C-alpha positions as CSV (number, residue, x, y, z in Angstrom):
1,M,50.1,41.5,139.2
2,G,52.2,39.7,136.8
3,W,49.9,40.9,133.9
4,V,49.9,44.8,135.7
5,M,54.1,44.9,135.6
6,R,54.5,43.8,132.1
7,S,52.1,46.2,130.6
8,C,53.7,48.7,132.4
9,G,56.5,47.5,131.1
10,R,55.3,48.2,127.5
11,N,54.2,51.1,127.9
12,Q,50.8,50.5,127.1
13,I,47.8,48.1,128.1
14,S,46.8,45.5,125.1
15,T,42.9,44.3,124.4
16,E,44.0,41.2,126.1
17,D,45.0,43.0,129.4
18,V,41.5,44.6,129.4
19,K,39.5,40.9,129.2
20,T,42.0,40.1,132.1
21,L,40.8,43.3,134.1
22,K,37.2,41.9,133.5
23,V,37.8,38.4,134.9
24,V,39.4,39.9,137.9
25,S,36.8,42.4,138.7
26,S,36.1,40.8,142.1
27,R,39.2,42.0,143.2
28,Q,38.3,45.9,142.4
29,N,40.5,47.8,145.0
30,M,43.6,45.6,144.4
31,T,43.4,45.9,140.5
32,S,42.5,50.3,141.4
33,R,45.6,50.4,143.0
34,L,47.6,48.5,140.8
35,M,46.1,50.8,137.7
36,M,47.4,53.8,139.5
37,F,50.6,52.7,139.9
38,C,50.7,51.3,136.4
39,V,49.4,55.1,135.0
40,A,51.9,56.4,136.8
41,V,55.1,54.7,135.4
42,I,53.6,54.9,132.2
43,L,53.3,58.7,132.6
44,T,56.7,58.8,134.4
45,S,58.3,56.9,131.2
46,L,56.5,59.5,128.9
47,T,57.6,62.6,130.5
48,S,61.0,61.3,130.3
49,S,60.4,60.2,126.8
50,F,59.7,64.4,126.4
51,V,62.7,65.6,128.0
52,N,65.1,63.4,126.1
53,A,63.8,64.2,122.7
54,A,63.8,68.3,123.0
55,E,66.3,69.7,120.9
56,P,67.9,72.3,120.2
57,I,66.0,75.6,119.3
58,K,67.1,76.1,115.8
59,R,68.2,80.4,115.2
60,R,70.4,82.4,112.6
61,L,73.0,83.9,113.5
62,C,74.9,86.3,110.9
63,V,78.4,86.8,110.6
64,W,80.6,89.5,109.3
65,D,83.4,88.5,107.6
66,I,85.8,90.6,105.0
67,M,86.1,87.7,103.2
68,G,82.9,86.1,103.0
69,Q,82.6,82.3,104.4
70,N,86.2,81.5,103.4
71,G,87.1,84.1,106.3
72,E,89.0,83.1,109.3
73,V,85.9,85.0,111.4
74,F,83.8,82.7,110.1
75,G,85.7,79.6,110.2
76,R,86.0,80.4,113.9
77,L,82.5,80.9,114.3
78,K,81.7,77.4,113.2
79,D,83.3,75.7,116.6
80,Y,81.3,77.7,118.1
81,Q,78.3,77.0,116.1
82,V,79.5,73.5,117.9
83,K,79.0,74.5,121.5
84,A,76.6,76.4,121.1
85,K,74.3,73.5,120.3
86,T,75.7,71.8,123.7
87,L,73.8,75.2,125.1
88,G,70.5,74.4,123.8
89,V,70.9,76.5,120.6
90,D,71.4,75.3,116.8
91,F,72.7,78.1,115.0
92,D,72.6,78.5,110.7
93,L,75.7,80.7,109.9
94,K,74.8,83.5,107.3
95,G,78.3,85.0,105.9
96,Y,78.4,88.7,105.0
97,T,81.2,90.8,103.5
98,D,79.0,93.8,103.8
99,E,79.1,94.5,107.3
100,R,76.3,97.0,107.1
101,V,74.5,94.9,105.8
102,A,74.4,92.3,108.2
103,S,73.8,95.2,110.8
104,E,70.4,96.3,109.2
105,D,69.6,92.2,108.4
106,F,70.1,92.1,112.7
107,R,68.4,95.2,113.6
108,V,65.0,94.1,111.3
109,R,65.1,90.6,113.1
110,Y,66.2,88.6,109.8
111,C,69.2,87.5,111.8
112,D,68.1,86.4,115.4
113,A,72.1,87.1,116.4
114,V,75.2,89.0,114.3
115,V,78.9,89.2,114.8
116,V,79.8,92.7,113.8
117,T,82.8,94.9,114.9
118,G,82.2,97.1,118.0
119,L,81.5,100.3,116.4
120,R,78.8,98.3,114.7
121,V,77.0,97.1,118.1
122,R,77.1,100.6,119.4
123,P,73.7,101.7,118.7
124,F,72.9,98.5,120.4
125,N,75.2,98.5,123.4
126,S,77.1,101.5,123.6
127,F,78.8,100.1,126.5
128,T,80.7,97.0,124.6
129,G,80.2,99.8,121.7
130,S,82.8,101.9,123.3
131,I,85.7,99.4,123.6
132,E,87.0,100.7,120.5
133,S,87.6,104.4,122.3
134,V,91.0,105.8,121.4
135,G,94.2,104.9,123.3
136,A,91.9,103.0,125.8
137,I,93.6,99.7,125.4
138,P,97.3,100.0,124.7
139,S,98.0,96.3,124.8
140,Y,96.8,92.9,124.1
141,E,97.1,91.8,128.0
142,H,94.9,94.9,128.8
143,M,92.5,93.5,125.9
144,R,92.7,89.7,127.8
145,T,91.9,91.5,131.1
146,L,88.8,93.2,129.7
147,V,87.4,90.2,128.3
148,S,87.3,88.4,131.2
149,V,85.5,90.8,133.2
150,L,82.9,90.9,130.5
151,S,81.9,87.4,130.7
152,S,81.8,87.4,134.7
153,P,78.7,87.5,135.7
154,A,78.9,90.1,137.7
155,A,79.1,92.1,134.4
156,A,76.0,90.4,132.9
157,H,73.7,93.3,133.5
158,Y,76.2,95.8,131.3
159,M,75.5,93.3,128.9
160,K,71.8,93.9,128.4
161,T,69.8,97.0,126.7
162,D,66.2,97.4,126.1
163,F,65.5,100.2,123.9
164,D,62.6,101.2,121.2
165,G,60.7,97.8,122.5
166,Q,63.8,95.4,121.5
167,S,65.7,93.5,124.1
168,Y,69.5,93.3,123.0
169,E,71.9,91.0,124.8
170,V,76.2,90.9,123.7
171,I,76.7,87.4,124.4
172,G,80.6,87.1,123.4
173,V,83.7,89.8,122.8
174,M,86.2,88.4,120.5
175,P,89.9,90.3,119.6
176,L,90.0,91.6,115.9
177,G,93.6,93.1,116.5
178,A,95.2,96.4,117.4
179,A,94.4,99.5,115.2
180,Y,97.4,101.6,114.2
181,G,98.0,104.4,111.2
182,F,98.9,103.1,108.2
183,V,100.2,106.4,106.2
184,N,101.6,107.0,102.8
185,D,104.5,108.9,103.6
186,R,106.2,107.5,106.6
187,R,107.2,111.4,108.4
188,I,103.7,111.6,109.7
189,D,104.7,110.3,113.1
190,S,103.3,112.6,115.4
191,P,100.0,114.6,116.0
192,E,101.6,117.9,114.9
193,R,102.0,116.4,111.3
194,L,98.5,115.6,110.5
195,P,97.1,118.4,109.9
196,G,95.9,119.4,106.1
197,K,96.2,115.3,105.9
198,K,93.3,113.1,104.6
199,I,92.1,110.4,106.6
200,A,89.4,107.7,105.5
201,I,86.7,107.0,108.4
202,F,83.7,105.0,108.5
203,D,80.7,107.4,108.1
204,Y,78.5,105.7,110.7
205,D,81.2,106.5,113.7
206,K,80.9,110.1,115.1
207,A,83.8,109.7,117.4
208,Q,86.4,109.2,114.4
209,A,84.7,112.3,112.6
210,K,85.0,114.5,115.8
211,L,88.7,113.2,116.5
212,V,89.9,113.9,113.0
213,R,88.2,117.6,113.3
214,D,89.9,118.1,116.2
215,L,93.3,117.0,114.9
216,G,92.7,119.5,111.8
217,A,92.8,116.7,109.6
218,Q,90.6,116.3,106.9
219,S,87.7,113.6,106.9
220,D,86.9,111.1,103.8
221,P,84.0,109.0,104.4
222,S,83.9,105.9,103.5
223,D,83.1,102.3,104.6
224,L,84.5,98.9,104.6
225,S,83.7,98.4,101.5
226,N,86.0,100.9,99.4
227,F,88.6,102.5,102.4
228,A,91.7,100.6,101.8
229,G,91.0,101.1,98.0
230,K,90.7,104.6,98.6
231,F,93.9,104.3,100.5
232,N,95.9,101.8,98.1
233,N,95.1,104.3,94.8
234,G,96.2,107.5,96.5
235,K,93.1,109.1,97.5
236,V,93.6,109.4,101.2
237,D,97.3,109.6,103.2
238,I,96.1,107.5,106.4
239,V,93.8,104.6,107.0
240,V,93.1,103.3,110.9
241,V,92.8,100.0,111.0
242,P,93.9,96.3,112.5
243,A,97.4,94.9,111.5
244,T,95.3,92.1,110.1
245,A,94.2,93.7,107.1
246,Y,97.4,94.4,106.1
247,R,97.7,91.3,103.8
248,P,93.5,90.5,103.0
249,L,93.0,94.4,102.0
250,E,96.6,94.8,100.2
251,L,97.0,97.7,102.0
252,Y,101.1,97.0,101.1
253,R,100.1,99.0,97.8
254,G,99.0,101.8,99.7
255,L,102.3,102.0,101.8
256,G,104.3,101.5,98.8
257,Q,107.9,102.8,98.8
258,N,107.6,105.8,101.1
259,G,104.8,104.7,103.6
260,G,104.8,103.2,107.0
261,I,102.6,102.4,109.8
262,V,102.7,104.1,113.1
263,D,104.0,102.1,115.9
264,Y,101.3,103.4,118.4
265,V,97.5,101.4,119.1
266,L,95.0,104.2,118.3
267,A,92.3,101.4,119.6
268,Q,91.5,97.8,120.2
269,V,89.2,96.5,117.6
270,S,86.8,93.7,118.6
271,L,84.4,91.0,117.1
272,Q,80.9,90.9,119.2
273,I,78.4,88.5,119.1
274,V,74.4,90.2,119.8
275,V,71.5,88.5,119.7
276,H,67.6,89.9,120.4
277,A,67.8,88.4,123.6
278,D,64.1,87.4,123.4
279,R,64.8,84.8,121.4
280,F,67.2,82.9,123.6
281,P,67.3,80.9,126.7
282,A,67.3,83.3,129.5
283,D,71.0,81.5,130.5
284,F,72.3,81.3,127.1
285,G,74.1,84.4,126.8
286,Q,76.1,84.0,130.5
287,K,77.2,80.6,129.3
288,S,78.3,82.0,125.9
289,R,80.0,84.7,127.3
290,E,81.8,83.0,129.3
291,Y,83.0,80.4,126.5
292,V,84.3,82.8,124.2
293,A,86.4,84.3,126.7
294,G,87.8,80.9,127.5
295,Q,88.5,80.6,123.5
296,F,90.8,84.1,123.8
297,N,94.2,82.4,123.2
298,A,92.8,80.7,119.9
299,Y,91.5,84.0,118.5
300,M,94.9,85.9,119.2
301,K,96.7,82.8,117.7
302,T,94.9,83.8,114.6
303,V,95.6,88.0,115.2
304,K,99.3,87.0,115.3
305,G,98.9,84.8,112.5
306,Y,97.7,88.2,110.4
307,E,99.9,90.4,112.2
308,S,103.2,88.3,111.2
309,E,102.5,89.0,107.8
310,V,103.3,92.4,108.2
311,D,106.5,93.4,106.2
312,P,109.1,94.5,109.4
313,K,110.1,97.8,107.3
314,Y,107.3,99.5,107.4
315,W,106.9,99.8,111.2
316,V,107.5,103.5,111.7
317,R,108.7,103.3,115.4
318,V,107.3,106.4,117.6
319,T,109.8,108.5,119.9
320,D,109.1,108.6,123.8
321,A,108.2,112.2,123.3
322,N,105.8,111.5,120.5
323,R,104.4,108.7,122.4
324,A,103.2,110.9,125.3
325,R,101.8,113.3,122.6
326,Y,99.4,110.6,121.3
327,Q,98.8,109.4,124.5
328,E,97.0,112.7,125.6
329,M,95.5,113.4,122.5
330,S,94.0,110.2,123.2
331,R,93.0,110.9,127.0
332,L,91.7,114.4,125.8
333,S,89.6,112.8,123.1
334,R,87.9,110.2,125.4
335,I,86.8,113.0,128.0
336,D,85.2,114.9,124.7
337,L,83.4,112.2,123.3
338,V,81.8,111.1,127.1
339,R,80.5,114.7,127.5
340,D,78.9,114.4,123.8
341,G,77.0,111.0,124.5
342,I,79.2,109.3,122.2
343,Y,81.5,107.1,124.4
344,D,80.3,105.2,127.7
345,K,81.1,106.8,130.5
346,K,81.2,103.5,132.6
347,M,83.2,101.5,130.4
348,L,85.6,104.1,129.9
349,A,86.0,104.1,133.8
350,L,86.6,100.4,133.7
351,L,89.1,100.5,130.8
352,K,90.9,103.2,133.1
353,K,91.2,101.0,135.8
354,I,92.5,98.4,133.7
355,R,95.3,100.6,132.3
356,C,95.7,101.8,136.1
357,Q,96.2,98.4,138.4
358,K,98.8,97.4,135.1
359,E,100.8,100.8,135.0
360,P,100.0,102.2,138.5
361,T,102.7,105.3,138.0
362,Q,101.1,106.5,134.7
363,A,100.0,110.0,134.8
364,E,96.9,109.7,134.3
365,C,96.2,107.1,137.5
366,S,96.2,110.7,139.5
367,L,93.8,112.3,137.7
368,G,90.0,111.8,137.9
369,D,88.9,113.4,135.1
370,E,87.8,110.4,132.8
């Protein structure tokens, strides 16, 4: 009996053990039972070893940050990288300064996952790609509620899409900041002053193009690599960007002495993590969304840090009358863009529900057209 237990403890049977087996061959039945027990112990031990030795799967996460690998966004994603490893995915981070290239590398599956703005997510998921809809999220508290709702298991099916033979999943939504109109003339403070003005729009965003056209302004197709230069050099009158871009893109140059930032939130810009779903464990997406949502305050600390760098003299306070005009303009634009299939109807219904929960006396809450 002793030699059997010693062998089991070693997880192997030596030549000496085999000789011992021959000596005790007359006790065949007892030995057989002991051998079966020993084999069971060895198999259990081996199985446990394989489980304990399982390594996280390695995947590539491509991160867009206007400052590249030296930016705040990339730095935040290093914390996410650490957390993801505890969830079974070991990410290799690759930084991009060109969002278009990051998005394309993800589309062709060079990147297993990508971090880009909601505008770039729209081709992969129109639901979360409609977060940036004009005037739909008036404050950071509204944004906080939205992120919390999207991280709930009840919303999981909205985060997954299948088309063109590919499966995508949004596994995290982060705030990048409220977007405002940066104008080179602070007198441009109401919708009535927009006709004829030249506005830089992102050439891949149909919503911006339609909105500018409806306002009677002129579109100047641009991208993240050149829109700031156009504004700073006076080639366009207006850009719509988060206040967080003020210092990194040196937008104070375009504002000059006469410009300003119109204090009306035109959109909440988000960063979203999107993955090729077939490359990840089935439960990874939900765990990731919950973790990212739990980091909302940390992301907001970064956002507010950048916003604090805006020179207070540039803020153009909007009158109550003009604010009402902007709100109505935004509401009508959202309705049109849903009708045109650019915005997702379910997302806009959710955003309206959040607005009306927080401010039930708003006029729109009694209307059923959005």
